[in-house]
C-alpha positions as CSV (number, residue, x, y, z in Angstrom):
1,X,8.5,46.6,46.9
2,X,4.8,45.8,46.4
3,X,5.3,46.4,42.6
4,X,8.2,43.9,42.6
5,X,6.1,41.3,44.4
6,X,3.1,41.8,42.1
7,X,5.5,41.5,39.1
8,X,7.0,38.4,40.5
9,X,3.6,36.8,41.2
10,X,2.5,37.7,37.6
11,X,5.6,36.1,36.1
12,X,5.2,33.0,38.3
13,X,1.5,32.7,37.3
14,X,2.4,33.1,33.6
15,X,5.1,30.4,33.9
16,X,2.6,28.1,35.7
17,X,0.0,28.6,32.9
18,X,2.5,27.9,30.2
19,X,3.9,24.8,31.9
20,X,0.4,23.4,32.5
21,X,-0.5,24.0,28.8
22,X,2.6,22.3,27.6
23,X,2.3,19.2,29.8
24,X,-1.4,18.6,29.2
25,X,-2.8,15.1,28.9
26,X,-0.2,12.3,28.0
27,X,-2.5,10.9,25.3
28,X,-2.7,14.3,23.6
29,X,1.0,14.8,23.9
30,X,1.6,11.4,22.3
31,X,-0.9,12.3,19.5
32,X,1.0,15.5,18.7
33,X,4.4,13.7,18.9
34,X,3.1,11.0,16.6
35,X,2.0,13.5,14.0
36,X,5.4,15.1,13.8
37,X,7.6,12.0,14.0
38,X,7.7,8.8,11.9
39,X,5.5,6.1,13.1
40,X,5.9,2.4,12.7
41,X,3.6,1.3,9.9
42,X,2.0,-2.1,10.3
43,X,2.5,-4.6,7.5
44,X,-0.1,-4.3,4.8
45,X,-2.6,-7.2,4.7
46,X,-3.4,-8.2,1.2
47,X,-4.2,-11.8,1.7
48,X,-6.9,-13.2,-0.5
49,X,-7.9,-13.0,-4.2
50,X,-7.6,-9.7,-6.1
51,X,-8.9,-9.0,-9.7
52,X,-6.3,-7.4,-11.9
53,X,-8.0,-4.1,-13.1
54,X,-5.1,-2.4,-14.8
55,X,-1.4,-2.7,-15.4
56,X,0.1,0.7,-16.0
57,X,3.6,1.7,-17.2
58,X,2.7,5.4,-18.1
59,X,-0.3,7.4,-19.5
60,X,-0.1,5.8,-22.9
61,X,1.3,2.3,-22.1
62,X,-1.1,0.1,-20.1
63,X,-3.1,-3.1,-20.2
64,X,-6.6,-3.6,-18.9
65,X,-7.2,-7.4,-18.7
66,X,-11.0,-7.0,-18.9
67,X,-10.6,-5.1,-22.2
68,X,-8.5,-8.0,-23.7
69,X,-10.4,-11.1,-22.7
70,X,-14.0,-10.4,-21.5
71,X,-14.9,-13.9,-20.3
72,X,-11.9,-14.6,-18.0
73,X,-11.4,-12.7,-14.6
74,X,-7.6,-12.5,-14.2
75,X,-6.4,-12.3,-10.6
76,X,-3.7,-12.4,-8.1
77,X,-4.0,-14.4,-4.8
78,X,-1.8,-13.7,-1.8
79,X,-1.7,-16.4,0.8
80,X,0.9,-16.8,3.6
81,X,4.1,-15.9,1.9
82,X,3.2,-17.0,-1.7
83,X,1.4,-15.3,-4.6
84,X,-0.4,-16.9,-7.5
85,X,-1.5,-15.1,-10.7
86,X,-4.0,-16.5,-13.1
87,X,-4.1,-14.8,-16.5
88,X,-6.3,-15.8,-19.5
89,X,-4.2,-18.9,-20.1
90,X,-1.0,-18.9,-18.0
91,X,-0.1,-18.8,-14.3
92,X,2.7,-17.2,-12.4
93,X,3.6,-18.0,-8.8
94,X,6.3,-17.1,-6.3
95,X,7.0,-15.9,-2.8
96,X,6.5,-12.4,-1.4
97,X,7.4,-10.5,1.7
98,X,5.8,-7.4,3.2
99,X,7.4,-4.9,5.6
100,X,5.2,-2.0,6.3
101,X,4.1,-0.7,2.9
102,X,7.1,-2.3,1.1
103,X,6.6,-5.5,-0.8
104,X,9.2,-7.8,-2.5
105,X,7.9,-10.3,-5.1
106,X,10.3,-13.1,-5.4
107,X,11.1,-15.0,-8.6
108,X,8.9,-17.9,-9.2
109,X,7.5,-20.2,-11.8
110,X,5.4,-19.4,-14.9
111,X,3.6,-21.6,-17.3
112,X,4.4,-20.9,-20.9
113,X,1.4,-21.9,-23.0
114,X,1.0,-20.1,-26.2
115,X,-2.1,-18.0,-26.3
116,X,-3.8,-15.8,-28.8
117,X,-3.5,-12.8,-26.5
118,X,-0.3,-12.6,-24.4
119,X,-0.6,-8.9,-23.5
120,X,-1.3,-9.5,-19.8
121,X,1.5,-12.0,-19.4
122,X,3.9,-9.8,-21.2
123,X,2.9,-6.8,-19.0
124,X,3.2,-8.8,-15.8
125,X,6.7,-10.2,-16.7
126,X,7.7,-6.6,-17.4
127,X,6.3,-4.9,-14.3
128,X,6.6,-7.6,-11.5
129,X,10.4,-7.1,-10.9
130,X,9.8,-3.4,-10.3
131,X,7.0,-3.6,-7.8
132,X,8.2,-2.2,-4.5
133,X,5.4,-0.6,-2.4
134,X,1.7,-1.1,-1.6
135,X,-1.2,1.3,-1.2
136,X,-4.3,-0.2,0.3
137,X,-7.6,1.7,0.1
138,X,-10.7,0.7,2.1
139,X,-9.6,-3.0,2.1
140,X,-11.1,-3.3,-1.4
141,X,-8.5,-1.6,-3.7
142,X,-4.8,-2.3,-3.8
143,X,-2.2,-0.5,-5.8
144,X,1.2,-2.3,-6.2
145,X,3.6,0.5,-7.1
146,X,6.6,0.2,-9.4
147,X,9.9,2.0,-9.6
148,X,8.4,5.1,-11.3
149,X,5.3,7.1,-10.0
150,X,3.2,6.0,-13.0
151,X,4.0,2.3,-12.8
152,X,1.5,0.2,-10.9
153,X,-0.8,-2.8,-10.9
154,X,-4.3,-1.8,-9.8
155,X,-6.2,-4.6,-8.0
156,X,-9.8,-4.9,-6.8
157,X,-10.8,-7.3,-4.0
158,X,-12.6,-10.4,-5.2
159,X,-15.5,-10.8,-2.8
160,X,-17.3,-14.1,-2.5
161,X,-20.8,-14.2,-3.9
162,X,-23.4,-15.5,-1.6
């Protein structure tokens, strides 16, 4: 009988330890649950001016604006729900929406001045309809991703000089 009572006490103690270990602190439980389930991603904040560093279609098909025209910084500005792109001689503008890390660039207007070097404009016209997601890194680098893993526009934050 004593052996049965000791066994019963041991089992009850073991169950109590396991139950205590599983319940733990609510904050820690939420952290564990958050790491194993999908979390709501806040909308990416890309407002402001961003220099266009690179427009990439694949390893061998890309345009680097600073390699084409050295004296003009080509950029994209995002304000409210509109974007504005300044290339070496043309502009492109339209609306955009962001939901989490997804972005939709709406059709807009583009000036059509003839320029000596139209490589950036041609690349932007080609890639903009495919842009679908955003990766933000340290609030200073943004990658606008296209429909294939290689496709992207790499942007660097334009900081104001003081």
